[in-house]
Biopython code that builds the backbone (N, CA, C, O; Angstrom):
import numpy as np
from Bio.PDB.StructureBuilder import StructureBuilder

atoms = [
    (1, "UNK", "N", (-10.810, 13.514, 1.385)),
    (1, "UNK", "CA", (-11.354, 12.082, 1.879)),
    (1, "UNK", "C", (-12.564, 11.844, 1.270)),
    (1, "UNK", "O", (-13.175, 12.809, 0.810)),
    (2, "UNK", "N", (-13.077, 10.598, 1.171)),
    (2, "UNK", "CA", (-14.350, 10.281, 0.709)),
    (2, "UNK", "C", (-15.387, 10.615, 1.734)),
    (2, "UNK", "O", (-15.106, 10.772, 2.922)),
    (3, "UNK", "N", (-16.669, 10.726, 1.211)),
    (3, "UNK", "CA", (-17.863, 11.222, 2.164)),
    (3, "UNK", "C", (-18.726, 10.001, 2.294)),
    (3, "UNK", "O", (-19.941, 10.183, 2.215)),
    (4, "UNK", "N", (-18.255, 8.719, 2.493)),
    (4, "UNK", "CA", (-19.083, 7.658, 2.780)),
    (4, "UNK", "C", (-19.441, 7.764, 4.321)),
    (4, "UNK", "O", (-19.441, 8.828, 4.939)),
    (5, "UNK", "N", (-19.718, 6.643, 4.813)),
    (5, "UNK", "CA", (-19.953, 6.466, 6.278)),
    (5, "UNK", "C", (-18.904, 6.923, 7.105)),
    (5, "UNK", "O", (-19.096, 7.822, 7.924)),
    (6, "UNK", "N", (-17.686, 6.313, 6.938)),
    (6, "UNK", "CA", (-16.509, 6.672, 7.841)),
    (6, "UNK", "C", (-15.947, 8.093, 7.443)),
    (6, "UNK", "O", (-15.787, 8.960, 8.303)),
    (7, "UNK", "N", (-15.661, 8.298, 6.149)),
    (7, "UNK", "CA", (-15.122, 9.579, 5.780)),
    (7, "UNK", "C", (-16.116, 10.755, 6.247)),
    (7, "UNK", "O", (-15.779, 11.782, 6.836)),
    (8, "UNK", "N", (-17.327, 10.408, 5.882)),
    (8, "UNK", "CA", (-18.318, 11.549, 6.139)),
    (8, "UNK", "C", (-18.343, 11.759, 7.615)),
    (8, "UNK", "O", (-18.517, 12.915, 8.000)),
    (9, "UNK", "N", (-18.183, 10.724, 8.577)),
    (9, "UNK", "CA", (-18.219, 10.973, 9.935)),
    (9, "UNK", "C", (-17.019, 11.762, 10.521)),
    (9, "UNK", "O", (-17.130, 12.715, 11.292)),
    (10, "UNK", "N", (-15.828, 11.226, 10.043)),
    (10, "UNK", "CA", (-14.655, 11.951, 10.521)),
    (10, "UNK", "C", (-14.474, 13.347, 10.050)),
    (10, "UNK", "O", (-13.985, 14.216, 10.772)),
    (11, "UNK", "N", (-14.926, 13.582, 8.670)),
    (11, "UNK", "CA", (-14.761, 14.786, 8.012)),
    (11, "UNK", "C", (-15.758, 15.810, 8.586)),
    (11, "UNK", "O", (-15.474, 16.994, 8.771)),
    (12, "UNK", "N", (-17.031, 15.213, 8.871)),
    (12, "UNK", "CA", (-17.899, 16.188, 9.503)),
    (12, "UNK", "C", (-17.481, 16.624, 10.946)),
    (12, "UNK", "O", (-17.654, 17.784, 11.320)),
    (13, "UNK", "N", (-16.997, 15.783, 11.646)),
    (13, "UNK", "CA", (-16.431, 15.980, 12.990)),
    (13, "UNK", "C", (-15.330, 17.086, 12.959)),
    (13, "UNK", "O", (-15.301, 18.039, 13.738)),
    (14, "UNK", "N", (-14.410, 16.840, 11.944)),
    (14, "UNK", "CA", (-13.250, 17.874, 11.864)),
    (14, "UNK", "C", (-13.825, 19.249, 11.355)),
    (14, "UNK", "O", (-13.361, 20.312, 11.765)),
    (15, "UNK", "N", (-14.818, 19.187, 10.478)),
    (15, "UNK", "CA", (-15.303, 20.401, 9.977)),
    (15, "UNK", "C", (-16.092, 21.145, 11.131)),
    (15, "UNK", "O", (-16.035, 22.373, 11.199)),
    (16, "UNK", "N", (-16.729, 20.500, 11.917)),
    (16, "UNK", "CA", (-17.424, 21.011, 13.186)),
    (16, "UNK", "C", (-16.491, 21.586, 14.169)),
    (16, "UNK", "O", (-16.871, 22.477, 14.929)),
    (17, "UNK", "N", (-15.270, 21.116, 14.194)),
    (17, "UNK", "CA", (-14.287, 21.639, 14.978)),
    (17, "UNK", "C", (-13.383, 22.792, 14.381)),
    (17, "UNK", "O", (-12.380, 23.247, 14.930)),
    (18, "UNK", "N", (-13.908, 23.190, 13.159)),
    (18, "UNK", "CA", (-13.307, 24.313, 12.569)),
    (18, "UNK", "C", (-12.237, 24.093, 11.607)),
    (18, "UNK", "O", (-11.633, 25.068, 11.160)),
    (19, "UNK", "N", (-11.912, 22.783, 11.204)),
    (19, "UNK", "CA", (-10.866, 22.394, 10.388)),
    (19, "UNK", "C", (-11.323, 22.502, 8.844)),
    (19, "UNK", "O", (-12.499, 22.315, 8.534)),
    (20, "UNK", "N", (-10.455, 22.774, 8.012)),
    (20, "UNK", "CA", (-10.914, 22.686, 6.590)),
    (20, "UNK", "C", (-10.962, 21.308, 6.059)),
    (20, "UNK", "O", (-9.989, 20.581, 6.261)),
    (21, "UNK", "N", (-11.919, 20.893, 5.446)),
    (21, "UNK", "CA", (-12.163, 19.505, 5.005)),
    (21, "UNK", "C", (-12.478, 19.504, 3.613)),
    (21, "UNK", "O", (-13.379, 20.242, 3.214)),
    (22, "UNK", "N", (-11.821, 18.737, 2.785)),
    (22, "UNK", "CA", (-12.207, 18.634, 1.251)),
    (22, "UNK", "C", (-12.845, 17.140, 1.163)),
    (22, "UNK", "O", (-12.197, 16.198, 1.618)),
    (23, "UNK", "N", (-14.040, 16.945, 0.611)),
    (23, "UNK", "CA", (-14.411, 15.587, 0.140)),
    (23, "UNK", "C", (-14.271, 15.271, -1.224)),
    (23, "UNK", "O", (-14.646, 16.129, -2.023)),
    (24, "UNK", "N", (-13.814, 14.232, -1.649)),
    (24, "UNK", "CA", (-13.884, 13.737, -3.063)),
    (24, "UNK", "C", (-14.997, 12.715, -3.257)),
    (24, "UNK", "O", (-14.994, 11.575, -2.792)),
    (25, "UNK", "N", (-16.001, 13.300, -4.046)),
    (25, "UNK", "CA", (-17.379, 12.413, -4.199)),
    (25, "UNK", "C", (-17.588, 12.520, -5.722)),
    (25, "UNK", "O", (-17.049, 13.299, -6.507)),
    (26, "UNK", "N", (-18.479, 11.572, -5.950)),
    (26, "UNK", "CA", (-19.002, 11.403, -7.372)),
    (26, "UNK", "C", (-20.010, 12.545, -7.502)),
    (26, "UNK", "O", (-20.320, 13.222, -6.522)),
    (27, "UNK", "N", (-20.533, 12.760, -8.750)),
    (27, "UNK", "CA", (-21.373, 13.864, -9.057)),
    (27, "UNK", "C", (-22.725, 13.665, -8.349)),
    (27, "UNK", "O", (-23.303, 14.659, -7.912)),
    (28, "UNK", "N", (-23.257, 12.456, -8.213)),
    (28, "UNK", "CA", (-24.555, 12.347, -7.635)),
    (28, "UNK", "C", (-24.456, 12.521, -6.100)),
    (28, "UNK", "O", (-25.400, 13.046, -5.509)),
    (29, "UNK", "N", (-23.417, 12.128, -5.465)),
    (29, "UNK", "CA", (-23.097, 12.434, -4.070)),
    (29, "UNK", "C", (-22.967, 14.010, -3.754)),
    (29, "UNK", "O", (-23.416, 14.563, -2.750)),
    (30, "UNK", "N", (-22.298, 14.593, -4.762)),
    (30, "UNK", "CA", (-22.082, 16.055, -4.503)),
    (30, "UNK", "C", (-23.288, 16.775, -4.673)),
    (30, "UNK", "O", (-23.472, 17.783, -3.991)),
    (31, "UNK", "N", (-24.186, 16.373, -5.540)),
    (31, "UNK", "CA", (-25.605, 16.981, -5.672)),
    (31, "UNK", "C", (-26.412, 16.727, -4.350)),
    (31, "UNK", "O", (-27.085, 17.600, -3.802)),
    (32, "UNK", "N", (-26.275, 15.450, -3.898)),
    (32, "UNK", "CA", (-26.944, 15.252, -2.578)),
    (32, "UNK", "C", (-26.519, 16.041, -1.456)),
    (32, "UNK", "O", (-27.326, 16.567, -0.689)),
    (33, "UNK", "N", (-25.208, 16.141, -1.335)),
    (33, "UNK", "CA", (-24.623, 17.002, -0.327)),
    (33, "UNK", "C", (-24.893, 18.526, -0.370)),
    (33, "UNK", "O", (-25.023, 19.201, 0.652)),
    (34, "UNK", "N", (-24.965, 19.010, -1.608)),
    (34, "UNK", "CA", (-25.346, 20.370, -1.952)),
    (34, "UNK", "C", (-26.769, 20.672, -1.546)),
    (34, "UNK", "O", (-27.099, 21.731, -1.014)),
    (35, "UNK", "N", (-27.664, 19.592, -1.854)),
    (35, "UNK", "CA", (-29.051, 19.860, -1.518)),
    (35, "UNK", "C", (-29.415, 19.576, -0.128)),
    (35, "UNK", "O", (-30.237, 20.313, 0.418)),
    (36, "UNK", "N", (-28.850, 18.500, 0.566)),
    (36, "UNK", "CA", (-29.210, 18.233, 1.841)),
    (36, "UNK", "C", (-28.258, 18.571, 3.070)),
    (36, "UNK", "O", (-28.648, 18.620, 4.237)),
    (37, "UNK", "N", (-26.960, 18.797, 2.645)),
    (37, "UNK", "CA", (-25.844, 19.043, 3.509)),
    (37, "UNK", "C", (-25.506, 17.747, 4.066)),
    (37, "UNK", "O", (-26.003, 16.714, 3.618)),
    (38, "UNK", "N", (-24.587, 17.764, 5.132)),
    (38, "UNK", "CA", (-23.970, 16.582, 5.758)),
    (38, "UNK", "C", (-24.518, 16.369, 7.161)),
    (38, "UNK", "O", (-24.104, 17.097, 8.063)),
    (39, "UNK", "N", (-25.460, 15.378, 7.422)),
    (39, "UNK", "CA", (-25.935, 15.281, 8.644)),
    (39, "UNK", "C", (-25.309, 14.089, 9.453)),
    (39, "UNK", "O", (-25.276, 12.955, 8.976)),
    (40, "UNK", "N", (-24.786, 14.406, 10.764)),
    (40, "UNK", "CA", (-24.237, 13.284, 11.521)),
    (40, "UNK", "C", (-25.008, 13.076, 12.791)),
    (40, "UNK", "O", (-25.160, 13.970, 13.625)),
    (41, "UNK", "N", (-25.490, 11.855, 12.907)),
    (41, "UNK", "CA", (-26.274, 11.480, 14.037)),
    (41, "UNK", "C", (-25.377, 10.599, 14.900)),
    (41, "UNK", "O", (-25.045, 9.486, 14.494)),
    (42, "UNK", "N", (-24.964, 11.087, 16.121)),
    (42, "UNK", "CA", (-24.066, 10.232, 16.948)),
    (42, "UNK", "C", (-24.429, 10.584, 18.365)),
    (42, "UNK", "O", (-24.720, 11.730, 18.708)),
    (43, "UNK", "N", (-24.399, 9.519, 19.192)),
    (43, "UNK", "CA", (-24.832, 9.811, 20.627)),
    (43, "UNK", "C", (-23.729, 10.486, 21.320)),
    (43, "UNK", "O", (-23.853, 10.820, 22.499)),
]
sb = StructureBuilder()
sb.init_structure("model")
sb.init_model(0)
sb.init_chain("A")
sb.init_seg("    ")
for serial, (resi, resn, name, xyz) in enumerate(atoms, 1):
    if name == "N":
        sb.init_residue(resn, " ", resi, " ")
    sb.init_atom(name, np.array(xyz, "f"), 0.0, 1.0, " ", f" {name:<3s}", serial, name[0])
structure = sb.get_structure()
């Protein structure tokens, strides 16, 4: 799935639940994810 707003949210929630998730991203986004990780802020 993509790692934009919607894909990042659902993929992150699935990963937090222990599921295997693969994101398809462009090189710049891959570098940002490797550097900063995926942060989800949700109430």
